[in-house]
mmCIF entry with sequence, helices, sheets and N, C-alpha, C, O atoms, coordinates in Angstrom:
data_MODEL
# 
_entry.id   MODEL 
# 
_entity.id                         1 
_entity.type                       polymer 
_entity.pdbx_number_of_molecules   1 
# 
_entity_poly.entity_id                      1 
_entity_poly.type                           'polypeptide(L)' 
_entity_poly.nstd_linkage                   no 
_entity_poly.nstd_monomer                   no 
_entity_poly.pdbx_seq_one_letter_code       MSEAEQFELLASDGMLVKRPLLVGDGFVLVGFKEDEWKARV 
_entity_poly.pdbx_seq_one_letter_code_can   MSEAEQFELLASDGMLVKRPLLVGDGFVLVGFKEDEWKARV 
_entity_poly.pdbx_strand_id                 A 
# 
loop_
_entity_poly_seq.entity_id 
_entity_poly_seq.num 
_entity_poly_seq.mon_id 
_entity_poly_seq.hetero 
1 1  MET n 
1 2  SER n 
1 3  GLU n 
1 4  ALA n 
1 5  GLU n 
1 6  GLN n 
1 7  PHE n 
1 8  GLU n 
1 9  LEU n 
1 10 LEU n 
1 11 ALA n 
1 12 SER n 
1 13 ASP n 
1 14 GLY n 
1 15 MET n 
1 16 LEU n 
1 17 VAL n 
1 18 LYS n 
1 19 ARG n 
1 20 PRO n 
1 21 LEU n 
1 22 LEU n 
1 23 VAL n 
1 24 GLY n 
1 25 ASP n 
1 26 GLY n 
1 27 PHE n 
1 28 VAL n 
1 29 LEU n 
1 30 VAL n 
1 31 GLY n 
1 32 PHE n 
1 33 LYS n 
1 34 GLU n 
1 35 ASP n 
1 36 GLU n 
1 37 TRP n 
1 38 LYS n 
1 39 ALA n 
1 40 ARG n 
1 41 VAL n 
# 
_struct_asym.id          A 
_struct_asym.entity_id   1 
# 
loop_
_struct_conf.conf_type_id 
_struct_conf.id 
_struct_conf.pdbx_PDB_helix_id 
_struct_conf.beg_label_comp_id 
_struct_conf.beg_label_asym_id 
_struct_conf.beg_label_seq_id 
_struct_conf.pdbx_beg_PDB_ins_code 
_struct_conf.end_label_comp_id 
_struct_conf.end_label_asym_id 
_struct_conf.end_label_seq_id 
_struct_conf.pdbx_end_PDB_ins_code 
_struct_conf.beg_auth_comp_id 
_struct_conf.beg_auth_asym_id 
_struct_conf.beg_auth_seq_id 
_struct_conf.end_auth_comp_id 
_struct_conf.end_auth_asym_id 
_struct_conf.end_auth_seq_id 
_struct_conf.pdbx_PDB_helix_class 
_struct_conf.details 
_struct_conf.pdbx_PDB_helix_length 
HELX_P HELX_P1 AA1 GLU A 3  ? SER A 12 ? GLU A 3  SER A 12 1 ? 10 
HELX_P HELX_P2 AA2 GLY A 14 ? LEU A 16 ? GLY A 14 LEU A 16 5 ? 3  
HELX_P HELX_P3 AA3 GLU A 34 ? ARG A 40 ? GLU A 34 ARG A 40 1 ? 7  
# 
_struct_conf_type.id          HELX_P 
_struct_conf_type.criteria    ? 
_struct_conf_type.reference   ? 
# 
_struct_sheet.id               AA1 
_struct_sheet.type             ? 
_struct_sheet.number_strands   2 
_struct_sheet.details          ? 
# 
_struct_sheet_order.sheet_id     AA1 
_struct_sheet_order.range_id_1   1 
_struct_sheet_order.range_id_2   2 
_struct_sheet_order.offset       ? 
_struct_sheet_order.sense        anti-parallel 
# 
loop_
_struct_sheet_range.sheet_id 
_struct_sheet_range.id 
_struct_sheet_range.beg_label_comp_id 
_struct_sheet_range.beg_label_asym_id 
_struct_sheet_range.beg_label_seq_id 
_struct_sheet_range.pdbx_beg_PDB_ins_code 
_struct_sheet_range.end_label_comp_id 
_struct_sheet_range.end_label_asym_id 
_struct_sheet_range.end_label_seq_id 
_struct_sheet_range.pdbx_end_PDB_ins_code 
_struct_sheet_range.beg_auth_comp_id 
_struct_sheet_range.beg_auth_asym_id 
_struct_sheet_range.beg_auth_seq_id 
_struct_sheet_range.end_auth_comp_id 
_struct_sheet_range.end_auth_asym_id 
_struct_sheet_range.end_auth_seq_id 
AA1 1 LEU A 21 ? GLY A 24 ? LEU A 21 GLY A 24 
AA1 2 PHE A 27 ? VAL A 30 ? PHE A 27 VAL A 30 
# 
loop_
_atom_site.group_PDB 
_atom_site.id 
_atom_site.type_symbol 
_atom_site.label_atom_id 
_atom_site.label_alt_id 
_atom_site.label_comp_id 
_atom_site.label_asym_id 
_atom_site.label_entity_id 
_atom_site.label_seq_id 
_atom_site.pdbx_PDB_ins_code 
_atom_site.Cartn_x 
_atom_site.Cartn_y 
_atom_site.Cartn_z 
_atom_site.occupancy 
_atom_site.B_iso_or_equiv 
_atom_site.pdbx_formal_charge 
_atom_site.auth_seq_id 
_atom_site.auth_comp_id 
_atom_site.auth_asym_id 
_atom_site.auth_atom_id 
_atom_site.pdbx_PDB_model_num 
ATOM 1   N N  . MET A 1 1  ? 0.855   -1.166 0.000  1.00 0.00 ? 1  MET A N  1 
ATOM 2   C CA . MET A 1 1  ? 0.000   0.000  0.000  1.00 0.00 ? 1  MET A CA 1 
ATOM 3   C C  . MET A 1 1  ? 0.909   1.240  0.000  1.00 0.00 ? 1  MET A C  1 
ATOM 4   O O  . MET A 1 1  ? 1.826   1.351  0.814  1.00 0.00 ? 1  MET A O  1 
ATOM 5   N N  . SER A 1 2  ? 0.647   2.130  -0.890 1.00 0.00 ? 2  SER A N  1 
ATOM 6   C CA . SER A 1 2  ? 1.465   3.343  -0.964 1.00 0.00 ? 2  SER A CA 1 
ATOM 7   C C  . SER A 1 2  ? 1.127   4.272  0.207  1.00 0.00 ? 2  SER A C  1 
ATOM 8   O O  . SER A 1 2  ? 0.106   4.108  0.875  1.00 0.00 ? 2  SER A O  1 
ATOM 9   N N  . GLU A 1 3  ? 2.002   5.242  0.437  1.00 0.00 ? 3  GLU A N  1 
ATOM 10  C CA . GLU A 1 3  ? 1.753   6.201  1.505  1.00 0.00 ? 3  GLU A CA 1 
ATOM 11  C C  . GLU A 1 3  ? 0.476   6.994  1.241  1.00 0.00 ? 3  GLU A C  1 
ATOM 12  O O  . GLU A 1 3  ? -0.292  7.267  2.163  1.00 0.00 ? 3  GLU A O  1 
ATOM 13  N N  . ALA A 1 4  ? 0.253   7.362  -0.018 1.00 0.00 ? 4  ALA A N  1 
ATOM 14  C CA . ALA A 1 4  ? -0.964  8.106  -0.367 1.00 0.00 ? 4  ALA A CA 1 
ATOM 15  C C  . ALA A 1 4  ? -2.203  7.266  -0.078 1.00 0.00 ? 4  ALA A C  1 
ATOM 16  O O  . ALA A 1 4  ? -3.202  7.791  0.414  1.00 0.00 ? 4  ALA A O  1 
ATOM 17  N N  . GLU A 1 5  ? -2.150  5.975  -0.376 1.00 0.00 ? 5  GLU A N  1 
ATOM 18  C CA . GLU A 1 5  ? -3.286  5.084  -0.101 1.00 0.00 ? 5  GLU A CA 1 
ATOM 19  C C  . GLU A 1 5  ? -3.508  4.953  1.405  1.00 0.00 ? 5  GLU A C  1 
ATOM 20  O O  . GLU A 1 5  ? -4.649  4.892  1.862  1.00 0.00 ? 5  GLU A O  1 
ATOM 21  N N  . GLN A 1 6  ? -2.428  4.909  2.170  1.00 0.00 ? 6  GLN A N  1 
ATOM 22  C CA . GLN A 1 6  ? -2.544  4.828  3.625  1.00 0.00 ? 6  GLN A CA 1 
ATOM 23  C C  . GLN A 1 6  ? -3.237  6.074  4.176  1.00 0.00 ? 6  GLN A C  1 
ATOM 24  O O  . GLN A 1 6  ? -4.138  5.968  5.007  1.00 0.00 ? 6  GLN A O  1 
ATOM 25  N N  . PHE A 1 7  ? -2.820  7.247  3.716  1.00 0.00 ? 7  PHE A N  1 
ATOM 26  C CA . PHE A 1 7  ? -3.439  8.492  4.171  1.00 0.00 ? 7  PHE A CA 1 
ATOM 27  C C  . PHE A 1 7  ? -4.915  8.541  3.786  1.00 0.00 ? 7  PHE A C  1 
ATOM 28  O O  . PHE A 1 7  ? -5.754  8.977  4.574  1.00 0.00 ? 7  PHE A O  1 
ATOM 29  N N  . GLU A 1 8  ? -5.223  8.099  2.584  1.00 0.00 ? 8  GLU A N  1 
ATOM 30  C CA . GLU A 1 8  ? -6.618  8.094  2.129  1.00 0.00 ? 8  GLU A CA 1 
ATOM 31  C C  . GLU A 1 8  ? -7.461  7.184  3.002  1.00 0.00 ? 8  GLU A C  1 
ATOM 32  O O  . GLU A 1 8  ? -8.577  7.542  3.378  1.00 0.00 ? 8  GLU A O  1 
ATOM 33  N N  . LEU A 1 9  ? -6.937  6.009  3.328  1.00 0.00 ? 9  LEU A N  1 
ATOM 34  C CA . LEU A 1 9  ? -7.661  5.070  4.176  1.00 0.00 ? 9  LEU A CA 1 
ATOM 35  C C  . LEU A 1 9  ? -7.873  5.644  5.570  1.00 0.00 ? 9  LEU A C  1 
ATOM 36  O O  . LEU A 1 9  ? -8.974  5.553  6.113  1.00 0.00 ? 9  LEU A O  1 
ATOM 37  N N  . LEU A 1 10 ? -6.836  6.232  6.158  1.00 0.00 ? 10 LEU A N  1 
ATOM 38  C CA . LEU A 1 10 ? -6.973  6.836  7.481  1.00 0.00 ? 10 LEU A CA 1 
ATOM 39  C C  . LEU A 1 10 ? -7.973  7.985  7.476  1.00 0.00 ? 10 LEU A C  1 
ATOM 40  O O  . LEU A 1 10 ? -8.734  8.153  8.429  1.00 0.00 ? 10 LEU A O  1 
ATOM 41  N N  . ALA A 1 11 ? -7.973  8.773  6.407  1.00 0.00 ? 11 ALA A N  1 
ATOM 42  C CA . ALA A 1 11 ? -8.900  9.901  6.304  1.00 0.00 ? 11 ALA A CA 1 
ATOM 43  C C  . ALA A 1 11 ? -10.337 9.429  6.142  1.00 0.00 ? 11 ALA A C  1 
ATOM 44  O O  . ALA A 1 11 ? -11.263 10.129 6.552  1.00 0.00 ? 11 ALA A O  1 
ATOM 45  N N  . SER A 1 12 ? -10.537 8.272  5.560  1.00 0.00 ? 12 SER A N  1 
ATOM 46  C CA . SER A 1 12 ? -11.892 7.785  5.294  1.00 0.00 ? 12 SER A CA 1 
ATOM 47  C C  . SER A 1 12 ? -12.521 7.081  6.492  1.00 0.00 ? 12 SER A C  1 
ATOM 48  O O  . SER A 1 12 ? -13.744 6.951  6.550  1.00 0.00 ? 12 SER A O  1 
ATOM 49  N N  . ASP A 1 13 ? -11.709 6.621  7.456  1.00 0.00 ? 13 ASP A N  1 
ATOM 50  C CA . ASP A 1 13 ? -12.242 5.865  8.585  1.00 0.00 ? 13 ASP A CA 1 
ATOM 51  C C  . ASP A 1 13 ? -11.523 6.286  9.870  1.00 0.00 ? 13 ASP A C  1 
ATOM 52  O O  . ASP A 1 13 ? -10.439 5.787  10.171 1.00 0.00 ? 13 ASP A O  1 
ATOM 53  N N  . GLY A 1 14 ? -12.125 7.194  10.614 1.00 0.00 ? 14 GLY A N  1 
ATOM 54  C CA . GLY A 1 14 ? -11.515 7.712  11.830 1.00 0.00 ? 14 GLY A CA 1 
ATOM 55  C C  . GLY A 1 14 ? -11.276 6.674  12.905 1.00 0.00 ? 14 GLY A C  1 
ATOM 56  O O  . GLY A 1 14 ? -10.476 6.909  13.811 1.00 0.00 ? 14 GLY A O  1 
ATOM 57  N N  . MET A 1 15 ? -11.943 5.532  12.835 1.00 0.00 ? 15 MET A N  1 
ATOM 58  C CA . MET A 1 15 ? -11.749 4.486  13.834 1.00 0.00 ? 15 MET A CA 1 
ATOM 59  C C  . MET A 1 15 ? -10.403 3.784  13.685 1.00 0.00 ? 15 MET A C  1 
ATOM 60  O O  . MET A 1 15 ? -10.009 3.026  14.572 1.00 0.00 ? 15 MET A O  1 
ATOM 61  N N  . LEU A 1 16 ? -9.698  4.013  12.600 1.00 0.00 ? 16 LEU A N  1 
ATOM 62  C CA . LEU A 1 16 ? -8.389  3.396  12.409 1.00 0.00 ? 16 LEU A CA 1 
ATOM 63  C C  . LEU A 1 16 ? -7.319  4.064  13.270 1.00 0.00 ? 16 LEU A C  1 
ATOM 64  O O  . LEU A 1 16 ? -6.267  3.481  13.536 1.00 0.00 ? 16 LEU A O  1 
ATOM 65  N N  . VAL A 1 17 ? -7.599  5.281  13.695 1.00 0.00 ? 17 VAL A N  1 
ATOM 66  C CA . VAL A 1 17 ? -6.656  6.007  14.537 1.00 0.00 ? 17 VAL A CA 1 
ATOM 67  C C  . VAL A 1 17 ? -7.212  6.031  15.949 1.00 0.00 ? 17 VAL A C  1 
ATOM 68  O O  . VAL A 1 17 ? -8.286  6.584  16.186 1.00 0.00 ? 17 VAL A O  1 
ATOM 69  N N  . LYS A 1 18 ? -6.492  5.440  16.886 1.00 0.00 ? 18 LYS A N  1 
ATOM 70  C CA . LYS A 1 18 ? -6.995  5.331  18.243 1.00 0.00 ? 18 LYS A CA 1 
ATOM 71  C C  . LYS A 1 18 ? -6.563  6.484  19.130 1.00 0.00 ? 18 LYS A C  1 
ATOM 72  O O  . LYS A 1 18 ? -7.181  6.733  20.165 1.00 0.00 ? 18 LYS A O  1 
ATOM 73  N N  . ARG A 1 19 ? -5.521  7.183  18.746 1.00 0.00 ? 19 ARG A N  1 
ATOM 74  C CA . ARG A 1 19 ? -5.049  8.296  19.558 1.00 0.00 ? 19 ARG A CA 1 
ATOM 75  C C  . ARG A 1 19 ? -4.428  9.337  18.650 1.00 0.00 ? 19 ARG A C  1 
ATOM 76  O O  . ARG A 1 19 ? -4.050  9.034  17.518 1.00 0.00 ? 19 ARG A O  1 
ATOM 77  N N  . PRO A 1 20 ? -4.322  10.558 19.138 1.00 0.00 ? 20 PRO A N  1 
ATOM 78  C CA . PRO A 1 20 ? -3.680  11.577 18.319 1.00 0.00 ? 20 PRO A CA 1 
ATOM 79  C C  . PRO A 1 20 ? -2.245  11.176 17.991 1.00 0.00 ? 20 PRO A C  1 
ATOM 80  O O  . PRO A 1 20 ? -1.525  10.625 18.824 1.00 0.00 ? 20 PRO A O  1 
ATOM 81  N N  . LEU A 1 21 ? -1.859  11.464 16.772 1.00 0.00 ? 21 LEU A N  1 
ATOM 82  C CA . LEU A 1 21 ? -0.516  11.145 16.308 1.00 0.00 ? 21 LEU A CA 1 
ATOM 83  C C  . LEU A 1 21 ? -0.034  12.315 15.469 1.00 0.00 ? 21 LEU A C  1 
ATOM 84  O O  . LEU A 1 21 ? -0.694  12.712 14.508 1.00 0.00 ? 21 LEU A O  1 
ATOM 85  N N  . LEU A 1 22 ? 1.108   12.860 15.829 1.00 0.00 ? 22 LEU A N  1 
ATOM 86  C CA . LEU A 1 22 ? 1.694   13.971 15.087 1.00 0.00 ? 22 LEU A CA 1 
ATOM 87  C C  . LEU A 1 22 ? 3.065   13.533 14.596 1.00 0.00 ? 22 LEU A C  1 
ATOM 88  O O  . LEU A 1 22 ? 3.951   13.216 15.390 1.00 0.00 ? 22 LEU A O  1 
ATOM 89  N N  . VAL A 1 23 ? 3.229   13.520 13.276 1.00 0.00 ? 23 VAL A N  1 
ATOM 90  C CA . VAL A 1 23 ? 4.495   13.132 12.670 1.00 0.00 ? 23 VAL A CA 1 
ATOM 91  C C  . VAL A 1 23 ? 5.104   14.371 12.032 1.00 0.00 ? 23 VAL A C  1 
ATOM 92  O O  . VAL A 1 23 ? 4.483   15.018 11.189 1.00 0.00 ? 23 VAL A O  1 
ATOM 93  N N  . GLY A 1 24 ? 6.299   14.688 12.435 1.00 0.00 ? 24 GLY A N  1 
ATOM 94  C CA . GLY A 1 24 ? 6.977   15.853 11.891 1.00 0.00 ? 24 GLY A CA 1 
ATOM 95  C C  . GLY A 1 24 ? 8.378   15.502 11.431 1.00 0.00 ? 24 GLY A C  1 
ATOM 96  O O  . GLY A 1 24 ? 8.761   14.332 11.422 1.00 0.00 ? 24 GLY A O  1 
ATOM 97  N N  . ASP A 1 25 ? 9.125   16.490 11.059 1.00 0.00 ? 25 ASP A N  1 
ATOM 98  C CA . ASP A 1 25 ? 10.484  16.298 10.584 1.00 0.00 ? 25 ASP A CA 1 
ATOM 99  C C  . ASP A 1 25 ? 11.390  15.922 11.756 1.00 0.00 ? 25 ASP A C  1 
ATOM 100 O O  . ASP A 1 25 ? 11.818  16.793 12.514 1.00 0.00 ? 25 ASP A O  1 
ATOM 101 N N  . GLY A 1 26 ? 11.679  14.653 11.903 1.00 0.00 ? 26 GLY A N  1 
ATOM 102 C CA . GLY A 1 26 ? 12.567  14.191 12.964 1.00 0.00 ? 26 GLY A CA 1 
ATOM 103 C C  . GLY A 1 26 ? 11.896  13.877 14.290 1.00 0.00 ? 26 GLY A C  1 
ATOM 104 O O  . GLY A 1 26 ? 12.586  13.646 15.283 1.00 0.00 ? 26 GLY A O  1 
ATOM 105 N N  . PHE A 1 27 ? 10.554  13.861 14.334 1.00 0.00 ? 27 PHE A N  1 
ATOM 106 C CA . PHE A 1 27 ? 9.874   13.524 15.588 1.00 0.00 ? 27 PHE A CA 1 
ATOM 107 C C  . PHE A 1 27 ? 8.493   12.930 15.337 1.00 0.00 ? 27 PHE A C  1 
ATOM 108 O O  . PHE A 1 27 ? 7.894   13.134 14.280 1.00 0.00 ? 27 PHE A O  1 
ATOM 109 N N  . VAL A 1 28 ? 8.003   12.195 16.324 1.00 0.00 ? 28 VAL A N  1 
ATOM 110 C CA . VAL A 1 28 ? 6.642   11.661 16.327 1.00 0.00 ? 28 VAL A CA 1 
ATOM 111 C C  . VAL A 1 28 ? 6.110   11.821 17.746 1.00 0.00 ? 28 VAL A C  1 
ATOM 112 O O  . VAL A 1 28 ? 6.756   11.408 18.709 1.00 0.00 ? 28 VAL A O  1 
ATOM 113 N N  . LEU A 1 29 ? 4.923   12.426 17.870 1.00 0.00 ? 29 LEU A N  1 
ATOM 114 C CA . LEU A 1 29 ? 4.268   12.534 19.174 1.00 0.00 ? 29 LEU A CA 1 
ATOM 115 C C  . LEU A 1 29 ? 3.052   11.626 19.173 1.00 0.00 ? 29 LEU A C  1 
ATOM 116 O O  . LEU A 1 29 ? 2.211   11.701 18.277 1.00 0.00 ? 29 LEU A O  1 
ATOM 117 N N  . VAL A 1 30 ? 2.960   10.762 20.187 1.00 0.00 ? 30 VAL A N  1 
ATOM 118 C CA . VAL A 1 30 ? 1.828   9.840  20.317 1.00 0.00 ? 30 VAL A CA 1 
ATOM 119 C C  . VAL A 1 30 ? 1.042   10.247 21.547 1.00 0.00 ? 30 VAL A C  1 
ATOM 120 O O  . VAL A 1 30 ? 1.610   10.453 22.619 1.00 0.00 ? 30 VAL A O  1 
ATOM 121 N N  . GLY A 1 31 ? -0.259  10.360 21.388 1.00 0.00 ? 31 GLY A N  1 
ATOM 122 C CA . GLY A 1 31 ? -1.102  10.821 22.490 1.00 0.00 ? 31 GLY A CA 1 
ATOM 123 C C  . GLY A 1 31 ? -1.137  12.338 22.500 1.00 0.00 ? 31 GLY A C  1 
ATOM 124 O O  . GLY A 1 31 ? -0.466  12.988 21.698 1.00 0.00 ? 31 GLY A O  1 
ATOM 125 N N  . PHE A 1 32 ? -1.908  12.890 23.396 1.00 0.00 ? 32 PHE A N  1 
ATOM 126 C CA . PHE A 1 32 ? -2.018  14.346 23.442 1.00 0.00 ? 32 PHE A CA 1 
ATOM 127 C C  . PHE A 1 32 ? -1.540  14.863 24.775 1.00 0.00 ? 32 PHE A C  1 
ATOM 128 O O  . PHE A 1 32 ? -2.192  14.688 25.804 1.00 0.00 ? 32 PHE A O  1 
ATOM 129 N N  . LYS A 1 33 ? -0.393  15.500 24.738 1.00 0.00 ? 33 LYS A N  1 
ATOM 130 C CA . LYS A 1 33 ? 0.126   16.243 25.883 1.00 0.00 ? 33 LYS A CA 1 
ATOM 131 C C  . LYS A 1 33 ? 0.266   17.668 25.382 1.00 0.00 ? 33 LYS A C  1 
ATOM 132 O O  . LYS A 1 33 ? 1.167   17.985 24.605 1.00 0.00 ? 33 LYS A O  1 
ATOM 133 N N  . GLU A 1 34 ? -0.630  18.511 25.835 1.00 0.00 ? 34 GLU A N  1 
ATOM 134 C CA . GLU A 1 34 ? -0.768  19.857 25.285 1.00 0.00 ? 34 GLU A CA 1 
ATOM 135 C C  . GLU A 1 34 ? 0.555   20.616 25.216 1.00 0.00 ? 34 GLU A C  1 
ATOM 136 O O  . GLU A 1 34 ? 0.839   21.259 24.206 1.00 0.00 ? 34 GLU A O  1 
ATOM 137 N N  . ASP A 1 35 ? 1.358   20.556 26.261 1.00 0.00 ? 35 ASP A N  1 
ATOM 138 C CA . ASP A 1 35 ? 2.627   21.302 26.267 1.00 0.00 ? 35 ASP A CA 1 
ATOM 139 C C  . ASP A 1 35 ? 3.568   20.827 25.163 1.00 0.00 ? 35 ASP A C  1 
ATOM 140 O O  . ASP A 1 35 ? 4.218   21.644 24.510 1.00 0.00 ? 35 ASP A O  1 
ATOM 141 N N  . GLU A 1 36 ? 3.648   19.497 24.948 1.00 0.00 ? 36 GLU A N  1 
ATOM 142 C CA . GLU A 1 36 ? 4.511   18.955 23.904 1.00 0.00 ? 36 GLU A CA 1 
ATOM 143 C C  . GLU A 1 36 ? 4.023   19.388 22.523 1.00 0.00 ? 36 GLU A C  1 
ATOM 144 O O  . GLU A 1 36 ? 4.820   19.743 21.655 1.00 0.00 ? 36 GLU A O  1 
ATOM 145 N N  . TRP A 1 37 ? 2.707   19.354 22.332 1.00 0.00 ? 37 TRP A N  1 
ATOM 146 C CA . TRP A 1 37 ? 2.154   19.739 21.015 1.00 0.00 ? 37 TRP A CA 1 
ATOM 147 C C  . TRP A 1 37 ? 2.404   21.222 20.752 1.00 0.00 ? 37 TRP A C  1 
ATOM 148 O O  . TRP A 1 37 ? 2.784   21.600 19.644 1.00 0.00 ? 37 TRP A O  1 
ATOM 149 N N  . LYS A 1 38 ? 2.195   22.057 21.757 1.00 0.00 ? 38 LYS A N  1 
ATOM 150 C CA . LYS A 1 38 ? 2.422   23.496 21.575 1.00 0.00 ? 38 LYS A CA 1 
ATOM 151 C C  . LYS A 1 38 ? 3.881   23.781 21.209 1.00 0.00 ? 38 LYS A C  1 
ATOM 152 O O  . LYS A 1 38 ? 4.162   24.678 20.415 1.00 0.00 ? 38 LYS A O  1 
ATOM 153 N N  . ALA A 1 39 ? 4.806   23.011 21.791 1.00 0.00 ? 39 ALA A N  1 
ATOM 154 C CA . ALA A 1 39 ? 6.227   23.215 21.512 1.00 0.00 ? 39 ALA A CA 1 
ATOM 155 C C  . ALA A 1 39 ? 6.594   22.811 20.092 1.00 0.00 ? 39 ALA A C  1 
ATOM 156 O O  . ALA A 1 39 ? 7.569   23.326 19.545 1.00 0.00 ? 39 ALA A O  1 
ATOM 157 N N  . ARG A 1 40 ? 5.839   21.904 19.479 1.00 0.00 ? 40 ARG A N  1 
ATOM 158 C CA . ARG A 1 40 ? 6.164   21.395 18.142 1.00 0.00 ? 40 ARG A CA 1 
ATOM 159 C C  . ARG A 1 40 ? 5.378   22.046 17.014 1.00 0.00 ? 40 ARG A C  1 
ATOM 160 O O  . ARG A 1 40 ? 5.848   22.094 15.877 1.00 0.00 ? 40 ARG A O  1 
ATOM 161 N N  . VAL A 1 41 ? 4.193   22.542 17.317 1.00 0.00 ? 41 VAL A N  1 
ATOM 162 C CA . VAL A 1 41 ? 3.326   23.075 16.242 1.00 0.00 ? 41 VAL A CA 1 
ATOM 163 C C  . VAL A 1 41 ? 3.505   24.562 16.093 1.00 0.00 ? 41 VAL A C  1 
ATOM 164 O O  . VAL A 1 41 ? 2.862   25.179 15.243 1.00 0.00 ? 41 VAL A O  1 
# 
């Protein structure tokens, strides 16, 4: 499955993602910790 197909599938079915996930350049945040997200976004 290509990356584009993976994104399309995730966008079409919200139940596939169980927790917030933020992927950035050189980091991945799993779960929601407001202070960590504010520091990265």
